[in-house]
VOPAGU-2260 file (C-alpha; in pm, 1 decimal, decimal comma):
REM VOPAGU-2260
SITE   aa  ch    i         X         Y         Z
SITE  UNK   A    0    2355,0   23459,5    -275,9
SITE  UNK   A    1    2159,4   23141,1    -390,3
SITE  UNK   A    2    2062,5   23080,8    -761,6
SITE  UNK   A    3    1712,4   23062,5    -625,6
SITE  UNK   A    4    1755,5   23419,9    -498,1
SITE  UNK   A    5    1904,0   23533,8    -801,3
SITE  UNK   A    6    1611,9   23395,4   -1004,1
SITE  UNK   A    7    1384,2   23594,6    -761,0
SITE  UNK   A    8    1573,1   23921,0    -812,0
SITE  UNK   A    9    1561,5   23873,0   -1180,0
SITE  UNK   A   10    1200,0   23803,1   -1197,7
SITE  UNK   A   11    1128,4   24125,9   -1027,8
SITE  UNK   A   12    1293,1   24320,7   -1289,2
SITE  UNK   A   13    1014,6   24544,3   -1418,1
SITE  UNK   A   14     954,1   24579,1   -1791,8
SITE  UNK   A   15    1135,8   24829,2   -1983,4
SITE  UNK   A   16    1119,1   24984,5   -2328,5
SITE  UNK   A   17    1545,2   24950,3   -2322,4
SITE  UNK   A   18    1691,9   24649,9   -2402,2
SITE  UNK   A   19    1759,3   24380,1   -2133,2
SITE  UNK   A   20    2054,2   24156,5   -2235,1
SITE  UNK   A   21    2051,8   23793,3   -2093,7
SITE  UNK   A   22    2373,0   23631,3   -2202,6
SITE  UNK   A   23    2483,7   23260,6   -2140,2
SITE  UNK   A   24    2816,3   23141,7   -2229,4
SITE  UNK   A   25    2958,5   22798,2   -2213,9
SITE  UNK   A   26    3295,8   22899,5   -2060,2
SITE  UNK   A   27    3435,4   22543,1   -2013,9
SITE  UNK   A   28    3808,7   22524,7   -2125,4
SITE  UNK   A   29    3899,3   22237,3   -2390,4
SITE  UNK   A   30    4177,4   22013,0   -2345,1
SITE  UNK   A   31    4437,0   22277,8   -2437,2
SITE  UNK   A   32    4270,7   22506,0   -2157,5
SITE  UNK   A   33    4109,9   22741,7   -2421,4
SITE  UNK   A   34    3735,0   22861,1   -2425,9
SITE  UNK   A   35    3562,4   22881,9   -2749,8
SITE  UNK   A   36    3292,3   23155,5   -2692,8
SITE  UNK   A   37    3482,1   23465,1   -2839,3
SITE  UNK   A   38    3363,9   23441,5   -3192,6
SITE  UNK   A   39    2995,8   23420,2   -3064,5
SITE  UNK   A   40    3036,1   23753,1   -2852,6
SITE  UNK   A   41    3169,7   23929,3   -3162,1
SITE  UNK   A   42    2908,7   23816,0   -3397,5
SITE  UNK   A   43    2604,6   23847,4   -3196,0
SITE  UNK   A   44    2688,9   24132,1   -2994,7
SITE  UNK   A   45    2764,4   24338,2   -3340,5
SITE  UNK   A   46    2470,5   24173,0   -3537,4
SITE  UNK   A   47    2235,3   24298,1   -3243,5
SITE  UNK   A   48    2360,6   24630,5   -3210,6
SITE  UNK   A   49    2280,5   24725,5   -3574,1
SITE  UNK   A   50    1915,0   24644,5   -3515,2
SITE  UNK   A   51    1858,5   24981,5   -3289,4
SITE  UNK   A   52    1864,8   25294,9   -3470,7
SITE  UNK   A   53    2173,6   25487,0   -3466,7
SITE  UNK   A   54    2199,4   25718,5   -3127,6
SITE  UNK   A   55    1858,4   25598,0   -3008,1
SITE  UNK   A   56    1831,8   25515,0   -2636,3
SITE  UNK   A   57    1818,1   25166,8   -2689,2
SITE  UNK   A   58    2137,1   25149,9   -2905,4
SITE  UNK   A   59    2310,7   25350,1   -2650,0
SITE  UNK   A   60    2202,0   25153,5   -2369,6
SITE  UNK   A   61    2277,5   24816,0   -2562,4
SITE  UNK   A   62    2640,5   24933,8   -2691,5
SITE  UNK   A   63    2718,6   25029,2   -2300,3
SITE  UNK   A   64    2613,9   24674,6   -2205,2
SITE  UNK   A   65    2793,9   24513,1   -2488,7
SITE  UNK   A   66    3116,9   24720,5   -2383,7
SITE  UNK   A   67    3070,2   24629,7   -2033,8
SITE  UNK   A   68    3033,3   24236,0   -2126,4
SITE  UNK   A   69    3327,9   24243,5   -2326,9
SITE  UNK   A   70    3545,9   24411,7   -2031,2
SITE  UNK   A   71    3414,7   24155,3   -1790,4
SITE  UNK   A   72    3496,5   23859,3   -2005,0
SITE  UNK   A   73    3860,2   24006,4   -2080,1
SITE  UNK   A   74    3921,7   24095,0   -1683,2
SITE  UNK   A   75    3706,2   23926,2   -1444,9
SITE  UNK   A   76    3607,1   23590,9   -1589,0
SITE  UNK   A   77    3812,3   23317,5   -1364,7
SITE  UNK   A   78    3970,0   23038,3   -1556,4
SITE  UNK   A   79    3784,2   22780,4   -1346,8
SITE  UNK   A   80    3444,1   22901,3   -1445,8
SITE  UNK   A   81    3268,5   22662,7   -1662,6
SITE  UNK   A   82    2940,4   22841,0   -1745,7
SITE  UNK   A   83    2856,0   23214,5   -1714,7
SITE  UNK   A   84    2533,3   23400,3   -1703,4
SITE  UNK   A   85    2526,8   23761,2   -1751,3
SITE  UNK   A   86    2211,4   24011,7   -1732,1
SITE  UNK   A   87    2255,1   24390,8   -1818,4
SITE  UNK   A   88    2070,9   24692,5   -1900,9
SITE  UNK   A   89    2280,4   24999,0   -1875,2
SITE  UNK   A   90    1985,6   25241,9   -1936,6
SITE  UNK   A   91    1824,2   25112,5   -1627,1
SITE  UNK   A   92    2010,0   25205,9   -1348,0
SITE  UNK   A   93    2334,9   25037,9   -1516,2
SITE  UNK   A   94    2177,4   24718,7   -1395,4
SITE  UNK   A   95    2446,8   24414,8   -1446,3
SITE  UNK   A   96    2454,4   24099,9   -1261,7
SITE  UNK   A   97    2705,8   23820,9   -1349,8
SITE  UNK   A   98    2689,1   23475,5   -1248,7
SITE  UNK   A   99    2990,5   23244,6   -1274,7
SITE  UNK   A  100    2938,6   22877,7   -1254,2
SITE  UNK   A  101    3113,0   22560,8   -1202,8
SITE  UNK   A  102    2820,3   22381,1   -1416,1
SITE  UNK   A  103    2883,6   22395,0   -1770,6
SITE  UNK   A  104    2603,1   22520,8   -1994,3
SITE  UNK   A  105    2510,9   22312,4   -2300,7
SITE  UNK   A  106    2552,9   22608,0   -2557,9
SITE  UNK   A  107    2606,0   22990,7   -2604,2
SITE  UNK   A  108    2276,7   23191,0   -2588,5
SITE  UNK   A  109    2211,0   23563,5   -2617,6
SITE  UNK   A  110    1851,1   23713,1   -2569,2
SITE  UNK   A  111    1726,7   24066,0   -2576,6
SITE  UNK   A  112    1404,6   24168,8   -2423,0
SITE  UNK   A  113    1210,8   24385,4   -2194,1
SITE  UNK   A  114    1315,2   24149,1   -1900,9
SITE  UNK   A  115    1569,8   23927,2   -1818,1
SITE  UNK   A  116    1548,5   23562,3   -1991,8
SITE  UNK   A  117    1521,7   23327,5   -1706,7
SITE  UNK   A  118    1465,1   22975,3   -1861,5
SITE  UNK   A  119    1808,0   22859,4   -1885,9
SITE  UNK   A  120    1908,7   22971,5   -1528,0
SITE  UNK   A  121    1575,6   22809,5   -1397,5
SITE  UNK   A  122    1669,8   22491,4   -1565,4
SITE  UNK   A  123    2017,3   22509,1   -1455,4
SITE  UNK   A  124    1916,6   22526,8   -1108,3
SITE  UNK   A  125    1641,1   22256,9   -1137,0
SITE  UNK   A  126    1905,7   22016,5   -1284,1
SITE  UNK   A  127    2177,7   22109,9   -1008,2
SITE  UNK   A  128    1980,5   22152,0    -679,6
SITE  UNK   A  129    2179,0   22127,7    -360,4
SITE  UNK   A  130    2208,8   21784,1    -194,4
SITE  UNK   A  131    2381,5   21661,3     121,3
SITE  UNK   A  132    2618,0   21365,9     141,2
SITE  UNK   A  133    2703,8   21183,4     460,2
SITE  UNK   A  134    3006,8   20958,7     475,0
SITE  UNK   A  135    3035,6   20797,1     809,4
SITE  UNK   A  136    3242,7   20506,1     990,8
SITE  UNK   A  137    3186,0   20429,7    1354,3
SITE  UNK   A  138    3429,8   20714,9    1468,9
SITE  UNK   A  139    3392,6   20983,5    1235,4
SITE  UNK   A  140    3144,8   21142,0     959,6
SITE  UNK   A  141    3202,2   21389,5     667,4
SITE  UNK   A  142    2903,0   21582,3     559,3
SITE  UNK   A  143    2902,0   21759,9     204,5
SITE  UNK   A  144    2690,9   22007,5      58,0
SITE  UNK   A  145    2689,0   21984,5    -308,3
SITE  UNK   A  146    2527,7   22186,8    -602,8
SITE  UNK   A  147    2591,0   22302,5    -935,9
SITE  UNK   A  148    2853,4   22044,7    -973,7
SITE  UNK   A  149    3076,0   22158,9    -687,6
SITE  UNK   A  150    3127,8   22149,2    -310,5
SITE  UNK   A  151    2923,6   22411,8    -140,1
SITE  UNK   A  152    3056,8   22328,4     206,7
SITE  UNK   A  153    3144,6   22042,9     446,7
SITE  UNK   A  154    3172,0   21975,1     788,0
SITE  UNK   A  155    3337,2   21690,0     997,4
SITE  UNK   A  156    3210,1   21505,6    1309,8
SITE  UNK   A  157    3453,1   21320,9    1526,1
SITE  UNK   A  158    3396,5   21103,2    1827,2
SITE  UNK   A  159    3621,9   20960,3    2084,5
SITE  UNK   A  160    3764,5   20610,3    1955,2
SITE  UNK   A  161    3677,2   20317,1    2163,9
SITE  UNK   A  162    3937,0   20046,5    2236,9
SITE  UNK   A  163    3922,2   19746,9    2444,8
SITE  UNK   A  164    4207,5   19843,2    2641,9
SITE  UNK   A  165    3964,6   20118,1    2798,6
SITE  UNK   A  166    3740,0   19873,6    2955,6
SITE  UNK   A  167    3982,5   19668,8    3153,4
SITE  UNK   A  168    3823,6   19371,5    3289,0
SITE  UNK   A  169    3471,9   19423,5    3166,1
SITE  UNK   A  170    3278,7   19124,2    3047,0
SITE  UNK   A  171    3221,5   19091,0    2666,2
SITE  UNK   A  172    2855,2   19154,3    2707,1
SITE  UNK   A  173    2927,5   19472,9    2896,4
SITE  UNK   A  174    3190,8   19577,1    2647,7
SITE  UNK   A  175    2948,5   19522,9    2330,4
SITE  UNK   A  176    2671,7   19715,8    2526,7
SITE  UNK   A  177    2940,8   19991,2    2575,9
SITE  UNK   A  178    3022,7   19979,2    2204,3
SITE  UNK   A  179    2663,0   20029,5    2107,4
SITE  UNK   A  180    2595,2   20294,0    2325,2
SITE  UNK   A  181    2892,7   20457,2    2186,7
SITE  UNK   A  182    2777,0   20425,4    1817,2
SITE  UNK   A  183    2412,7   20546,1    1920,0
SITE  UNK   A  184    2573,4   20866,8    2056,7
SITE  UNK   A  185    2803,0   20913,2    1747,3
SITE  UNK   A  186    2483,0   20861,4    1533,1
SITE  UNK   A  187    2290,1   21131,1    1713,4
SITE  UNK   A  188    2573,7   21371,2    1698,7
SITE  UNK   A  189    2603,4   21308,9    1319,5
SITE  UNK   A  190    2217,3   21341,6    1282,0
SITE  UNK   A  191    2193,9   21667,4    1490,0
SITE  UNK   A  192    2468,0   21825,7    1264,5
SITE  UNK   A  193    2258,2   21675,4     935,5
SITE  UNK   A  194    1934,9   21856,9    1065,3
SITE  UNK   A  195    2104,4   22193,8    1098,5
SITE  UNK   A  196    2283,7   22175,6     777,2
SITE  UNK   A  197    1954,2   22028,4     598,2
SITE  UNK   A  198    1765,3   22349,9     733,4
SITE  UNK   A  199    2021,2   22622,3     685,4
SITE  UNK   A  200    2109,4   22496,6     298,4
SITE  UNK   A  201    1738,6   22394,9     212,1
SITE  UNK   A  202    1854,4   22052,4     141,4
SITE  UNK   A  203    1593,4   21846,1     -43,2
SITE  UNK   A  204    1794,9   21522,6     -86,0
SITE  UNK   A  205    2053,0   21310,9     108,2
SITE  UNK   A  206    2291,2   21052,4       2,8
SITE  UNK   A  207    2442,7   20805,8     263,3
SITE  UNK   A  208    2771,3   20606,8     245,4
SITE  UNK   A  209    3012,2   20450,1     465,5
SITE  UNK   A  210    3079,5   20176,9     737,0
SITE  UNK   A  211    2810,5   19896,3     729,1
SITE  UNK   A  212    2798,9   19889,4    1099,1
SITE  UNK   A  213    2711,0   20274,0    1159,8
SITE  UNK   A  214    2508,0   20324,4     873,7
SITE  UNK   A  215    2166,4   20135,7    1001,3
SITE  UNK   A  216    2220,5   20321,6    1340,5
SITE  UNK   A  217    2248,4   20632,3    1192,7
SITE  UNK   A  218    1926,2   20573,3     975,2
SITE  UNK   A  219    1740,4   20449,8    1262,5
SITE  UNK   A  220    1810,6   20782,3    1437,9
SITE  UNK   A  221    1672,4   20994,9    1159,0
SITE  UNK   A  222    1358,7   21224,7    1216,0
SITE  UNK   A  223    1090,3   21137,0     962,7
SITE  UNK   A  224    1134,8   21459,8     751,4
SITE  UNK   A  225    1496,0   21359,7     725,0
SITE  UNK   A  226    1441,0   20997,0     638,9
SITE  UNK   A  227    1197,3   21099,6     350,0
SITE  UNK   A  228    1476,8   21274,0     189,9
SITE  UNK   A  229    1725,1   20981,3     169,2
SITE  UNK   A  230    1748,2   20885,2    -208,9
SITE  UNK   A  231    2069,1   20608,2    -198,4
SITE  UNK   A  232    2321,1   20447,0       7,1
SITE  UNK   A  233    2656,2   20412,5    -170,8
SITE  UNK   A  234    2963,9   20202,7    -124,9
SITE  UNK   A  235    3192,5   20483,6     -38,0
SITE  UNK   A  236    3456,7   20481,2     222,1
SITE  UNK   A  237    3544,8   20775,3     478,9
SITE  UNK   A  238    3866,6   20806,5     317,5
SITE  UNK   A  239    3734,0   20824,9     -39,1
SITE  UNK   A  240    3847,3   21179,3    -217,0
SITE  UNK   A  241    3606,7   21450,7    -262,8
SITE  UNK   A  242    3607,6   21424,2    -642,4
SITE  UNK   A  243    3527,8   21074,7    -648,6
SITE  UNK   A  244    3234,8   21145,3    -385,3
SITE  UNK   A  245    3098,1   21405,7    -620,2
SITE  UNK   A  246    3080,9   21195,9    -915,2
SITE  UNK   A  247    2957,7   20899,1    -757,2
SITE  UNK   A  248    2675,1   21095,9    -608,3
SITE  UNK   A  249    2592,3   21300,2    -930,2
SITE  UNK   A  250    2504,5   20984,8   -1102,6
SITE  UNK   A  251    2291,9   20874,2    -825,2
SITE  UNK   A  252    2111,7   21185,6    -824,9
SITE  UNK   A  253    2055,2   21173,0   -1202,0
SITE  UNK   A  254    1902,3   20827,5   -1139,6
SITE  UNK   A  255    1677,0   20984,7    -870,3
SITE  UNK   A  256    1583,6   21273,4   -1092,8
SITE  UNK   A  257    1433,3   21037,7   -1356,1
SITE  UNK   A  258    1239,5   20855,2   -1085,1
SITE  UNK   A  259    1123,2   21149,0    -917,2
SITE  UNK   A  260    1000,7   21315,5   -1261,0
SITE  UNK   A  261     808,3   21011,2   -1307,6
SITE  UNK   A  262     648,9   21017,1    -984,2
SITE  UNK   A  263     583,9   21411,5   -1020,4
SITE  UNK   A  264     400,4   21375,9   -1355,3
SITE  UNK   A  265     186,8   21065,3   -1202,7
SITE  UNK   A  266     103,5   21276,2    -898,8
SITE  UNK   A  267      -1,2   21569,0   -1142,8
SITE  UNK   A  268    -247,5   21363,0   -1349,7
SITE  UNK   A  269    -387,3   21183,4   -1040,0
SITE  UNK   A  270    -468,8   21544,5    -904,9
SITE  UNK   A  271    -611,5   21651,0   -1241,7
SITE  UNK   A  272    -834,5   21338,5   -1276,9
SITE  UNK   A  273    -969,1   21350,2    -934,0
SITE  UNK   A  274   -1072,0   21710,2    -956,9
SITE  UNK   A  275    -781,0   21783,0    -702,0
SITE  UNK   A  276    -471,5   22026,4    -687,6
SITE  UNK   A  277    -351,5   21983,3   -1051,4
SITE  UNK   A  278    -388,9   22190,8   -1372,3
SITE  UNK   A  279    -298,8   22043,3   -1719,3
SITE  UNK   A  280    -249,0   22211,8   -2044,6
SITE  UNK   A  281    -147,5   22602,3   -2125,2
SITE  UNK   A  282    -508,4   22743,5   -2054,8
SITE  UNK   A  283    -553,6   22586,6   -1707,6
SITE  UNK   A  284    -201,8   22668,6   -1601,5
SITE  UNK   A  285    -211,9   23027,0   -1749,5
SITE  UNK   A  286    -516,0   23090,2   -1557,2
SITE  UNK   A  287    -385,9   22925,4   -1224,2
SITE  UNK   A  288     -47,8   23155,4   -1255,7
SITE  UNK   A  289    -276,3   23455,3   -1289,6
SITE  UNK   A  290    -471,1   23366,4    -989,3
SITE  UNK   A  291    -155,4   23285,3    -786,1
SITE  UNK   A  292    -253,6   22917,5    -740,6
SITE  UNK   A  293      53,5   22747,5    -868,5
SITE  UNK   A  294     264,7   22598,5    -610,5
SITE  UNK   A  295     500,8   22402,9    -867,3
SITE  UNK   A  296     517,6   22475,9   -1251,1
SITE  UNK   A  297     594,1   22171,5   -1437,9
SITE  UNK   A  298     743,6   22200,9   -1793,8
SITE  UNK   A  299     863,8   21946,9   -2044,4
SITE  UNK   A  300    1237,6   22050,5   -2082,5
SITE  UNK   A  301    1235,0   21997,1   -2461,8
SITE  UNK   A  302     965,1   22238,8   -2551,5
SITE  UNK   A  303    1027,4   22614,4   -2578,7
SITE  UNK   A  304     687,9   22727,6   -2701,4
SITE  UNK   A  305     366,6   22610,2   -2543,2
SITE  UNK   A  306      45,6   22613,2   -2738,0
SITE  UNK   A  307    -329,2   22578,6   -2625,7
SITE  UNK   A  308    -504,3   22265,9   -2713,5
SITE  UNK   A  309    -727,6   22245,7   -3025,8
SITE  UNK   A  310   -1050,1   22442,9   -2936,3
SITE  UNK   A  311    -845,8   22680,2   -2697,7
SITE  UNK   A  312    -715,3   23032,3   -2764,2
SITE  UNK   A  313    -415,9   22986,1   -3015,1
SITE  UNK   A  314    -226,7   23239,2   -2820,8
SITE  UNK   A  315     159,1   23104,2   -2792,2
SITE  UNK   A  316     358,7   23128,9   -2495,3
SITE  UNK   A  317     731,7   23071,8   -2460,2
SITE  UNK   A  318     841,2   22869,1   -2188,4
SITE  UNK   A  319    1053,1   23172,9   -2062,1
SITE  UNK   A  320     746,7   23385,6   -2001,9
SITE  UNK   A  321     599,8   23090,7   -1815,2
SITE  UNK   A  322     892,7   23042,0   -1598,8
SITE  UNK   A  323     904,9   23437,0   -1538,7
SITE  UNK   A  324     543,0   23429,0   -1422,7
SITE  UNK   A  325     591,7   23142,0   -1182,0
SITE  UNK   A  326     875,3   23282,0   -1021,1
SITE  UNK   A  327     722,1   23624,0    -964,8
SITE  UNK   A  328     433,8   23443,0    -766,8
SITE  UNK   A  329     671,9   23235,3    -571,3
SITE  UNK   A  330     620,9   22909,9    -755,4
SITE  UNK   A  331     896,1   22649,9    -795,0
SITE  UNK   A  332     971,5   22535,3   -1144,4
SITE  UNK   A  333    1039,2   22168,6   -1236,4
SITE  UNK   A  334    1159,5   22065,6   -1568,0
SITE  UNK   A  335    1075,2   21720,9   -1693,4
SITE  UNK   A  336    1349,5   21558,1   -1901,7
SITE  UNK   A  337    1156,9   21278,4   -2051,7
SITE  UNK   A  338     943,8   21436,5   -2320,2
SITE  UNK   A  339     718,4   21149,4   -2324,2
SITE  UNK   A  340     596,2   21211,4   -1962,2
SITE  UNK   A  341     422,1   21544,0   -2046,1
SITE  UNK   A  342     323,7   21480,1   -2381,8
SITE  UNK   A  343     -56,3   21440,4   -2283,5
SITE  UNK   A  344     -63,7   21771,4   -2099,6
SITE  UNK   A  345     103,1   21963,9   -2394,5
SITE  UNK   A  346     415,6   21997,4   -2232,2
SITE  UNK   A  347     289,1   22212,3   -1930,0
SITE  UNK   A  348      85,2   22160,9   -1609,2
SITE  UNK   A  349     110,9   22279,3   -1241,5
SITE  UNK   A  350      41,4   22134,2    -897,9
SITE  UNK   A  351    -173,7   22398,3    -710,0
SITE  UNK   A  352    -171,4   22554,6    -379,2
SITE  UNK   A  353    -556,3   22563,4    -372,6
SITE  UNK   A  354    -857,4   22557,3    -556,1
SITE  UNK   A  355   -1086,1   22829,5    -642,7
């Protein structure tokens, strides 16, 4: 199941009077192969258990969750896992969901509330969206899908290699036309495979690399909806190891994300100033969320609490509450990493589906 599908599942969790545990752990081992989350687990689970009255339903539910979490960490956590998210509420149908991730988490976090805490998972998803990489030469292509800092899938496209001996006494011009037609056919096969993969995987961005002869032919064959997704062309060889491709493309995606953040915020303010499909600030964004108008919730990644502007209601909302409301209404959540970009909006805004 995709992270986006897990977010939808967790957002649909009905509020309960029993404690819902949301645990995020950085399980990435150090250079000696050891993880360092055990002291955090011992301290935090013990401290939180003592906040519930003895033998109360809340205490019993939390203690069952704590024990199940310990058992999971001891017996089911894989050594290759770098980040772990667990959501649990034993008192509500023994609810338990564990997500082992290749992407590391910045720090260990434990939350207890009446619903799952989604902010950290939503931000991780936004920072590690799936993208496709096409590495091609004149005879073959490797198409990768990367996400959460790992290979999600890959596919090979091979075509029959053209050699001069195959064409006998053909003239040079005729041979060159034959080669061009072959390159065109090869490019179309790659594009057909890429179209299918992009649609099946919900890919938003594409990176190209490979032979300087085939790449221009390949890009010329892209339908418009694919051409708009291309973010970079890198110097990568068809024989480049997968790990090097991942490393190089992650850096390219980070640069693209920074450009994309600036473009998204500019579009938000342009829409807002023109009285279009843009909402700025807590008050407008909340109203739009309540009305189901929000297409994309836009949050500053540096702000945990959002307050109304001067003169507005002083009610304070956590970023997690806003993320949950957005996910419940099918809105995308985008995090802006540069805090200066969203400063004039108080850290929150939204692109709207419609105006009332």
